ZAMARGU-4260 file (C-alpha; in steps of 0.2 Angstrom, whole numbers, plus 5000, padded with zeros to 4 digits):
<rodrens>
0) 4969/4845/5266 | 4987/4841/5268 | 4986/4825/5258 | 4978/4835/5244 | 4992/4848/5244
5) 5005/4835/5244 | 4997/4826/5229 | 4995/4842/5220 | 5013/4846/5222 | 5018/4829/5216
10) 5008/4831/5201 | 5015/4848/5198 | 5033/4840/5198 | 5027/4827/5185 | 5021/4840/5174
15) 5036/4850/5175 | 5047/4836/5170 | 5037/4833/5155 | 5043/4848/5145 | 5033/4843/5130
20) 5016/4843/5138 | 5004/4857/5132 | 4990/4862/5143 | 4974/4871/5138 | 4971/4882/5153
25) 4953/4888/5156 | 4944/4898/5170 | 4936/4889/5184 | 4918/4893/5178 | 4922/4886/5160
30) 4909/4875/5153 | 4922/4862/5147 | 4918/4845/5152 | 4934/4841/5162 | 4933/4858/5171
35) 4915/4854/5176 | 4920/4838/5183 | 4934/4846/5193 | 4922/4860/5199 | 4910/4847/5205
40) 4923/4837/5214 | 4931/4853/5222 | 4914/4858/5229 | 4911/4841/5235 | 4928/4840/5244
45) 4925/4858/5251 | 4909/4853/5258 | 4914/4836/5266 | 4930/4844/5272 | 4924/4860/5280
50) 4906/4856/5286 | 4912/4842/5298 | 4926/4854/5304 | 4913/4867/5308 | 4903/4855/5318
55) 4918/4849/5327 | 4923/4867/5332 | 4905/4870/5338 | 4906/4855/5349 | 4923/4860/5356
60) 4917/4878/5359 | 4902/4872/5368 | 4912/4859/5378 | 4924/4872/5384 | 4912/4886/5388
65) 4900/4874/5396 | 4912/4870/5410 | 4909/4888/5416 | 4891/4890/5413 | 4881/4896/5428
70) 4893/4892/5442 | 4882/4900/5454 | 4870/4885/5452 | 4883/4873/5459 | 4889/4883/5474
75) 4881/4870/5485 | 4895/4859/5481 | 4908/4870/5491 | 4911/4863/5508 | 4912/4876/5522
80) 4913/4871/5541 | 4903/4882/5553 | 4908/4879/5572 | 4900/4887/5587 | 4913/4887/5602
85) 4901/4899/5612 | 4886/4889/5614 | 4875/4902/5621 | 4864/4917/5615 | 4876/4923/5602
90) 4880/4906/5595 | 4861/4903/5592 | 4860/4919/5582 | 4876/4915/5573 | 4870/4897/5568
95) 4853/4903/5563 | 4860/4915/5551 | 4869/4902/5541 | 4854/4890/5542 | 4842/4903/5534
100) 4854/4909/5520 | 4844/4911/5504 | 4845/4898/5490 | 4857/4901/5475 | 4874/4908/5475
105) 4873/4914/5494 | 4871/4896/5500 | 4886/4885/5501 | 4887/4867/5508 | 4887/4872/5527
110) 4894/4859/5538 | 4889/4862/5556 | 4903/4855/5568 | 4904/4854/5586 | 4919/4860/5596
115) 4923/4841/5600 | 4927/4838/5582 | 4942/4849/5584 | 4947/4844/5601 | 4939/4860/5609
120) 4953/4870/5601 | 4951/4884/5589 | 4969/4882/5583 | 4965/4865/5576 | 4952/4871/5565
125) 4965/4878/5553 | 4972/4861/5549 | 4955/4856/5540 | 4958/4870/5528 | 4977/4865/5526
130) 4972/4847/5522 | 4959/4853/5509 | 4945/4845/5518 | 4935/4861/5516 | 4937/4877/5507
135) 4934/4888/5522 | 4929/4887/5540 | 4919/4900/5550 | 4922/4899/5569 | 4913/4909/5583
140) 4925/4911/5597 | 4921/4904/5615 | 4914/4916/5628 | 4907/4928/5615 | 4890/4930/5623
145) 4897/4933/5641 | 4909/4946/5634 | 4895/4955/5626 | 4884/4954/5641 | 4898/4961/5652
150) 4899/4976/5641 | 4880/4979/5641 | 4880/4978/5660 | 4894/4990/5661 | 4884/5002/5650
155) 4869/5001/5661 | 4876/5000/5679 | 4894/5008/5678 | 4897/5025/5685 | 4913/5027/5674
160) 4917/5027/5655 | 4918/5009/5648 | 4935/5004/5640 | 4933/4985/5641 | 4931/4972/5633
165) 4929/4976/5615 | 4945/4984/5611 | 4956/4970/5603 | 4945/4955/5603 | 4935/4949/5587
170) 4922/4936/5590 | 4922/4928/5572 | 4936/4920/5564 | 4936/4915/5545 | 4950/4904/5539
175) 4952/4901/5520 | 4966/4897/5507 | 4966/4909/5492 | 4981/4900/5484 | 4970/4885/5481
180) 4960/4895/5468 | 4960/4913/5468 | 4944/4916/5458 | 4934/4903/5467 | 4938/4909/5484
185) 4935/4928/5481 | 4920/4926/5470 | 4910/4911/5476 | 4916/4906/5494 | 4919/4923/5504
190) 4903/4932/5498 | 4891/4920/5505 | 4900/4919/5522 | 4900/4938/5523 | 4882/4938/5519
195) 4878/4926/5533 | 4888/4935/5545 | 4879/4951/5541 | 4862/4943/5544 | 4868/4937/5561
200) 4875/4955/5565 | 4858/4963/5560 | 4847/4950/5571 | 4858/4950/5586 | 4861/4969/5586
205) 4842/4972/5586 | 4840/4961/5601 | 4854/4970/5610 | 4847/4987/5606 | 4830/4982/5612
210) 4837/4976/5629 | 4848/4991/5632 | 4833/5004/5629 | 4822/4995/5641 | 4835/4994/5654
215) 4842/5012/5652 | 4825/5020/5657 | 4825/5010/5673 | 4843/5014/5679 | 4844/5032/5675
220) 4841/5039/5693 | 4851/5056/5691 | 4857/5067/5677 | 4875/5062/5680 | 4871/5044/5678
225) 4861/5048/5662 | 4876/5057/5655 | 4888/5043/5658 | 4875/5031/5650 | 4874/5041/5634
230) 4894/5042/5633 | 4895/5023/5636 | 4882/5020/5622 | 4893/5030/5610 | 4908/5021/5615
235) 4899/5004/5612 | 4891/5009/5595 | 4901/4997/5586 | 4896/4983/5597 | 4878/4987/5595
240) 4879/4989/5576 | 4891/4975/5573 | 4892/4962/5587 | 4900/4948/5576 | 4915/4957/5569
245) 4925/4944/5558 | 4943/4942/5556 | 4949/4934/5539 | 4964/4923/5540 | 4971/4920/5522
250) 4983/4905/5525 | 4991/4906/5508 | 4988/4923/5498 | 4989/4921/5479 | 5002/4935/5477
255) 5011/4941/5467 | 4997/4940/5454 | 5009/4933/5440 | 5009/4917/5450 | 4992/4914/5444
260) 4997/4916/5426 | 5012/4904/5429 | 5001/4891/5436 | 4987/4892/5423 | 4992/4899/5406
265) 5010/4894/5409 | 5006/4876/5406 | 4997/4880/5390 | 5013/4888/5385 | 5022/4872/5389
270) 5010/4863/5377 | 5014/4875/5362 | 5032/4874/5365 | 5033/4855/5365 | 5022/4855/5349
275) 5035/4865/5340 | 5049/4855/5348 | 5042/4838/5342 | 5039/4845/5325 | 5056/4851/5323
280) 5064/4835/5329 | 5053/4825/5317 | 5057/4836/5302 | 5076/4836/5307 | 5078/4817/5306
285) 5067/4814/5291 | 5082/4814/5279 | 5089/4799/5288 | 5073/4788/5286 | 5078/4772/5277
290) 5096/4776/5278 | 5101/4772/5296 | 5094/4760/5309 | 5077/4766/5316 | 5083/4762/5334
295) 5096/4776/5332 | 5082/4788/5327 | 5072/4783/5342 | 5086/4785/5354 | 5090/4802/5347
300) 5072/4807/5349 | 5071/4801/5367 | 5087/4809/5372 | 5084/4825/5363 | 5066/4826/5370
305) 5072/4823/5388 | 5086/4836/5386 | 5075/4849/5377 | 5061/4847/5391 | 5075/4850/5404
310) 5080/4866/5396 | 5063/4873/5392 | 5057/4870/5410 | 5074/4878/5417 | 5071/4894/5407
315) 5053/4894/5412 | 5057/4891/5431 | 5071/4905/5430 | 5059/4918/5424 | 5046/4913/5437
320) 5060/4914/5450 | 5064/4931/5445 | 5046/4938/5444 | 5039/4928/5459 | 5054/4933/5470
325) 5058/4915/5475 | 5072/4915/5488 | 5073/4897/5493 | 5084/4886/5483 | 5074/4871/5488
330) 5058/4878/5482 | 5066/4883/5466 | 5073/4865/5463 | 5056/4857/5467 | 5047/4869/5455
335) 5060/4866/5441 | 5059/4847/5443 | 5040/4847/5443 | 5040/4858/5427 | 5052/4846/5419
340) 5041/4831/5423 | 5026/4841/5415 | 5036/4846/5400 | 5042/4829/5397 | 5024/4822/5398
345) 5017/4835/5386 | 5031/4831/5374 | 5027/4812/5374 | 5009/4816/5372 | 5012/4827/5357
350) 5024/4814/5349 | 5011/4800/5353 | 4998/4809/5343 | 5009/4814/5329 | 5016/4797/5327
355) 5000/4788/5328 | 4988/4800/5319 | 4999/4807/5306 | 4992/4822/5296 | 4976/4824/5307
360) 4986/4824/5323 | 4983/4842/5325 | 4964/4839/5326 | 4967/4826/5340 | 4979/4837/5349
365) 4967/4852/5349 | 4953/4841/5354 | 4963/4834/5368 | 4969/4851/5375 | 4951/4858/5375
370) 4945/4843/5385 | 4959/4845/5397 | 4958/4864/5399 | 4939/4863/5401 | 4942/4853/5418
375) 4959/4860/5423 | 4952/4873/5436 | 4961/4887/5426 | 4947/4899/5433 | 4935/4890/5444
380) 4935/4874/5453 | 4927/4858/5447 | 4914/4859/5461 | 4907/4874/5452 | 4905/4865/5435
385) 4893/4852/5430 | 4896/4834/5437 | 4901/4828/5420 | 4917/4838/5421 | 4923/4829/5436
390) 4934/4819/5424 | 4946/4833/5426 | 4953/4825/5442 | 4961/4812/5431 | 4968/4823/5418
395) 4987/4828/5418 | 4984/4846/5416 | 4973/4847/5432 | 4988/4838/5441 | 5000/4850/5434
400) 4991/4866/5438 | 4987/4861/5456 | 5004/4855/5459 | 5011/4871/5453 | 5000/4881/5464
405) 5006/4870/5479 | 5024/4874/5475 | 5022/4893/5472 | 5009/4897/5485 | 5011/4882/5497
410) 4992/4880/5495 | 4983/4864/5498 | 4986/4851/5485 | 4989/4832/5486 | 5006/4835/5479
415) 5011/4816/5480 | 4995/4812/5470 | 4999/4825/5457 | 5016/4819/5454 | 5011/4800/5454
420) 4997/4803/5441 | 5009/4812/5430 | 5022/4798/5431 | 5008/4785/5428 | 5003/4795/5412
425) 5021/4796/5406 | 5023/4777/5408 | 5007/4773/5400 | 5011/4785/5385 | 5029/4778/5383
430) 5022/4760/5384 | 5008/4763/5372 | 5019/4769/5358 | 5017/4757/5344 | 5031/4763/5332
435) 5023/4757/5316 | 5040/4760/5308 | 5046/4744/5317 | 5033/4735/5307 | 5037/4743/5291
440) 5056/4739/5293 | 5051/4721/5296 | 5041/4721/5280 | 5055/4729/5270 | 5067/4716/5277
445) 5054/4702/5273 | 5056/4696/5291 | 5040/4686/5294 | 5044/4681/5312 | 5045/4700/5317
450) 5030/4704/5308 | 5020/4690/5317 | 5027/4696/5334 | 5022/4715/5330 | 5005/4710/5325
455) 5003/4700/5341 | 5008/4715/5351 | 4995/4726/5344 | 5004/4735/5330 | 4992/4743/5317
460) 4993/4732/5301 | 4980/4742/5292 | 4990/4758/5291 | 4990/4768/5275 | 5002/4782/5269
465) 4997/4799/5262 | 4993/4792/5245 | 4981/4779/5251 | 4993/4764/5249 | 4993/4750/5262
470) 5007/4738/5267 | 5004/4726/5253 | 5008/4739/5240 | 5023/4745/5250 | 5029/4727/5251
475) 5028/4725/5232 | 5040/4740/5230 | 5054/4731/5240 | 5066/4725/5227 | 5082/4717/5234
480) 5091/4710/5219 | 5106/4706/5229 | 5096/4693/5239 | 5092/4678/5228 | 5078/4672/5239
485) 5070/4689/5241 | 5055/4684/5230 | 5051/4669/5239 | 5052/4678/5256 | 5041/4693/5249
490) 5028/4680/5243 | 5027/4672/5261 | 5025/4689/5269 | 5012/4694/5255 | 5002/4678/5259
495) 5003/4681/5277 | 4996/4699/5276 | 4982/4693/5266 | 4977/4677/5274 | 4980/4680/5292
500) 4980/4699/5294 | 4965/4702/5282 | 4974/4717/5273 | 4962/4724/5260 | 4966/4717/5243
505) 4953/4728/5235 | 4962/4744/5239 | 4963/4758/5227 | 4976/4772/5230 | 4976/4790/5224
510) 4984/4785/5208 | 4968/4775/5205 | 4978/4759/5205 | 4972/4743/5213 | 4983/4730/5221
515) 4984/4719/5205 | 4989/4734/5195 | 5004/4737/5206 | 5009/4719/5205 | 5010/4721/5186
520) 5017/4739/5186 | 5031/4733/5198 | 5033/4716/5189 | 5030/4705/5204 | 5026/4689/5195
525) 5023/4678/5210 | 5011/4690/5219 | 5001/4693/5203 | 4999/4674/5200 | 4994/4671/5218
530) 4980/4685/5217 | 4974/4677/5201 | 4973/4660/5209 | 4966/4666/5225 | 4953/4679/5220
535) 4946/4673/5203 | 4932/4685/5197 | 4936/4697/5211 | 4950/4707/5203 | 4947/4722/5192
540) 4961/4717/5180 | 4956/4730/5167 | 4955/4745/5179 | 4962/4760/5171 | 4974/4771/5182
545) 4977/4789/5180 | 4991/4786/5168 | 4978/4777/5156 | 4985/4760/5158 | 4978/4744/5165
550) 4987/4728/5172 | 4988/4720/5155 | 4997/4736/5148 | 5010/4735/5162 | 5013/4717/5159
555) 5016/4720/5141 | 5028/4735/5144 | 5039/4724/5156 | 5038/4709/5143 | 5033/4698/5157
560) 5026/4682/5147 | 5021/4673/5163 | 5009/4686/5170 | 5003/4690/5152 | 4999/4672/5149
565) 4990/4670/5166 | 4980/4686/5162 | 4975/4682/5145 | 4971/4664/5150 | 4959/4671/5163
570) 4951/4682/5150 | 4950/4667/5137 | 4943/4656/5151 | 4928/4668/5153 | 4927/4674/5135
575) 4931/4692/5140 | 4937/4704/5127 | 4953/4713/5133 | 4957/4725/5118 | 4956/4739/5130
580) 4965/4755/5124 | 4978/4765/5134 | 4979/4784/5134 | 4989/4783/5118 | 4975/4773/5109
585) 4985/4757/5109 | 4977/4740/5111 | 4988/4727/5120 | 4992/4720/5103 | 4998/4736/5096
590) 5007/4741/5112 | 5017/4724/5111 | 5021/4727/5093 | 5028/4745/5096 | 5038/4739/5110
595) 5046/4725/5099 | 5038/4710/5107 | 5031/4702/5091 | 5028/4685/5098 | 5018/4692/5112
600) 5008/4703/5099 | 5004/4688/5089 | 4999/4678/5104 | 4988/4692/5110 | 4980/4694/5092
605) 4975/4675/5092 | 4969/4675/5110 | 4958/4691/5107 | 4950/4682/5092 | 4944/4668/5103
610) 4935/4680/5115 | 4918/4688/5112 | 4910/4703/5120 | 4893/4700/5128 | 4887/4718/5128
615) 4889/4732/5116 | 4892/4746/5129 | 4906/4738/5139 | 4913/4751/5150 | 4930/4745/5150
620) 4932/4745/5131 | 4930/4764/5131 | 4944/4774/5125 | 4952/4785/5139 | 4952/4804/5134
625) 4969/4812/5135 | 4964/4824/5149 | 4958/4810/5160 | 4975/4806/5166 | 4978/4825/5170
630) 4964/4825/5183 | 4968/4833/5200 | 4969/4824/5216 | 4951/4829/5221 | 4943/4820/5206
635) 4951/4803/5208 | 4952/4804/5227 | 4933/4805/5227 | 4932/4790/5216 | 4944/4781/5227
640) 4933/4785/5242 | 4918/4777/5233 | 4927/4762/5227 | 4938/4756/5241 | 4934/4749/5258
645) 4943/4761/5269 | 4944/4760/5288 | 4944/4777/5295 | 4952/4772/5312 | 4967/4765/5303
650) 4977/4780/5299 | 4995/4782/5294 | 5009/4789/5305 | 5019/4804/5301 | 5035/4794/5300
655) 5028/4780/5290 | 5020/4793/5277 | 5037/4802/5276 | 5046/4786/5271 | 5032/4780/5259
660) 5033/4797/5250 | 5052/4797/5250 | 5054/4780/5243 | 5039/4778/5232 | 5032/4795/5227
665) 5047/4804/5221 | 5057/4790/5212 | 5041/4782/5205 | 5034/4799/5199 | 5051/4803/5190
670) 5051/4786/5182 | 5034/4786/5176 | 5036/4804/5170 | 5051/4799/5159 | 5040/4784/5152
675) 5026/4796/5149 | 5037/4808/5140 | 5045/4794/5129 | 5027/4789/5124 | 5023/4807/5120
680) 5039/4808/5109 | 5035/4791/5101 | 5051/4784/5108 | 5045/4766/5112 | 5063/4759/5113
685) 5066/4770/5128 | 5049/4765/5136 | 5055/4746/5134 | 5072/4751/5141 | 5065/4760/5156
690) 5053/4746/5160 | 5068/4734/5160 | 5080/4745/5170 | 5067/4749/5184 | 5069/4733/5193
695) 5082/4735/5207 | 5083/4753/5203 | 5091/4764/5217 | 5093/4782/5220 | 5111/4781/5216
700) 5108/4773/5199 | 5093/4784/5195 | 5103/4797/5185 | 5109/4783/5173 | 5091/4781/5166
705) 5090/4785/5147 | 5083/4801/5142 | 5068/4800/5129 | 5071/4808/5112 | 5060/4812/5098
710) 5057/4798/5085 | 5050/4801/5068 | 5039/4788/5062 | 5024/4786/5050 | 5012/4780/5064
715) 5006/4794/5075 | 5003/4790/5093 | 4992/4805/5097 | 4976/4798/5105 | 4960/4800/5095
720) 4944/4795/5100 | 4936/4782/5088 | 4919/4785/5082 | 4914/4767/5085 | 4917/4768/5104
725) 4901/4771/5114 | 4901/4784/5128 | 4907/4778/5145 | 4894/4775/5157 | 4900/4783/5174
730) 4887/4774/5184 | 4894/4756/5179 | 4911/4752/5184 | 4923/4739/5176 | 4921/4726/5189
735) 4902/4727/5189 | 4902/4725/5170 | 4914/4711/5171 | 4902/4702/5183 | 4888/4705/5171
740) 4898/4697/5157 | 4902/4682/5168 | 4885/4679/5175 | 4876/4670/5161 | 4892/4659/5159
745) 4895/4653/5177 | 4877/4650/5180 | 4873/4631/5183 | 4858/4633/5171 | 4869/4638/5157
750) 4870/4623/5145 | 4865/4630/5128 | 4876/4639/5116 | 4876/4658/5118 | 4879/4669/5103
755) 4881/4687/5106 | 4875/4700/5094 | 4889/4711/5086 | 4884/4725/5074 | 4901/4731/5071
760) 4919/4728/5078 | 4921/4737/5094 | 4940/4740/5092 | 4943/4757/5083 | 4952/4758/5067
765) 4968/4767/5067 | 4969/4778/5052 | 4986/4778/5043 | 4991/4791/5030 | 4984/4788/5013
770) 4973/4773/5015 | 4964/4767/5000 | 4946/4762/4998 | 4951/4744/4993 | 4961/4742/5009
775) 4947/4748/5020 | 4935/4736/5010 | 4947/4722/5014 | 4948/4727/5032 | 4929/4726/5034
780) 4929/4709/5025 | 4943/4703/5037 | 4933/4709/5052 | 4917/4700/5046 | 4927/4683/5044
785) 4935/4686/5060 | 4919/4688/5069 | 4911/4673/5061 | 4926/4662/5066 | 4925/4668/5083
790) 4906/4665/5084 | 4909/4647/5078 | 4923/4644/5090 | 4911/4651/5104 | 4897/4639/5099
795) 4909/4624/5099 | 4916/4628/5116 | 4900/4632/5124 | 4895/4613/5127 | 4911/4609/5135
800) 4913/4608/5154 | 4915/4624/5164 | 4928/4618/5176 | 4940/4632/5180 | 4956/4622/5180
805) 4951/4612/5165 | 4945/4627/5155 | 4961/4637/5159 | 4972/4622/5154 | 4962/4620/5138
810) 4963/4638/5133 | 4982/4639/5138 | 4986/4623/5128 | 4976/4629/5113 | 4982/4647/5113
815) 4999/4649/5121 | 5014/4649/5110 | 5031/4643/5114 | 5039/4655/5126 | 5053/4662/5116
820) 5065/4674/5122 | 5065/4692/5117 | 5077/4691/5102 | 5063/4698/5090 | 5063/4714/5101
825) 5080/4719/5094 | 5075/4718/5076 | 5060/4729/5078 | 5066/4742/5090 | 5082/4745/5081
</rodrens>
């Protein structure tokens, strides 16, 4: 989505610069052909953009909510110790009540311990909760049965009112830690314990009442004795109704309540703050990209990130200090430093995703946060979640929340492990940073040694920027005229990226330009010749970009005879016709003549006569309509997706994209817009001048480029579709059709002459003002003579050997003229 917005804005800037452009606006539901194509492309982009997003949202929601689904099903994972220090009748009733708890949420993982396990000391049982070995421990105090029996005997036999022993002594002790997890303790740990104690009370009380009733009738010998028995029964009613009175010892209360927010939602707040902070830092240093050493930017980001994390954690800790009523300076400093560590780690994580995943980093950040929050014990412990979510023990957010609870509530947490895991995560994230900008800087400096070293250390050599261009195209854009050896260095890096790193040479960017188109557009002679020699038959040389130009047109506009002779020799070798028209209805021959390269125009004319077309409906000979080059990003982006081999795991970084766009998109668009405007104004002299001056152009000298002016000439350059041109077949690409042309000629069984059938000349006739019938008749005769001569030439050459080198040398020696300088340009242009 962000890429489409950036490209739309870029096209809007190009359209604004071209003040002479006239657009025919229409509604989105218009039946116009170009609007239909845009509408289909928009619906396609909308579908493939939002439907996967909805699926991802569904998965994330199910993932997060699934962690808390039916926690009562997993209460058996909660460890609770039950210890009987009595060992008599009361102890047996007490243990039987826990053994017979009903299944479900009223049953925990009861662990029955002996007093010997705790040194026969009740005080040592507390340490098991402190150490986090169990969630709670239930203890039946020693001598409980004997104390109850003494009370009953006093009730039956005493002649005075009973005041001993159940006054200050409670037989059951429950020890737990609420600060460990407030919701888990109060909702899932304590209720089953209370239920088991209630069952024990009911059973033991019934036994006591039955025993008292049977003994009272036998011992009541007088009315006075009976009255005392009734009064003692009333005094012991609590004993008879509730013999196992429990005392609940909460070691670390989760109070005040805001501490629970500080140790849960507070760390989500840290994440949001660090995301804003990283975004502001990256946006602030973007203007320095490409102007200062990148190590300076990295140092600034590192120091600024550490300092900003310190300040954010200080502000947060001070607020907690005020609301939580922290009075210990040591506790505050520990809490502050721990929050600083957490904030620094979150900052590094956000920077890692933004740097390595670029415009889709938000998607990865949200997914990562949901995965961590699902298993971070924000509400319930991991024991109450499905076993799958036990991965949370290894997540940094789990360590941060539990470490924060330990510092605020002094609850159980392996604090040393919490800090250690966070430090390990911080080290891993810092060490895993692969600043692709280092690799880009090495490519911009043509430093092959550094490039090899970065590739060995795992840098992503297949990154692309926001406009779909890889490092090969970025390498071609580096023009260092002050270095006399820069072309040789660039060629070595170019060859290394292709041969050793296997960088895609068939890439097509969002301008609908392939790699060879860029070599000619940027006038990179050596790289263009290398591609022609290394990938014969694989290059789509006649591919039309969104400006309506192919590689041959760019070579002519630059006046590059070397590239032009190589391309034409390639076409002559395979008898491929190359009179493809640009967006202004100019064939290569006509374009060279308009730009003043008369020698090249003559050479192209002779070479074109030596080639023949195999099929009438060649897709690359179609004229490009004027509104094709005004297509929106969605249209040509869809075509690019279908025609290129893209690796979805190789994504550009935010920093790399910013530099790519700053260096290539802005300046390149402005230059191309001026050239396009000059063509619209029929100012071909300015077109040639701009193509000549773009080599070594910098931002400082950009304002010195000439301004196109209106030129009044007899020949109109308004593109008009010729009636002789067949309709373009959208299902057949230029490369596919070229292979069809080459197939019968490169076949080993091809030995007989091949004469194609041509009904009419495929090249359109340019109508000049006031043509006469005689001239049109002469033109048709000339065309027939030209066709017959080409056919005879084709028959003569068909029996020759098809050796690639020999054929190329033969065609070059037969057709290439002497490479004269561009003196003839001045005579025509002026």
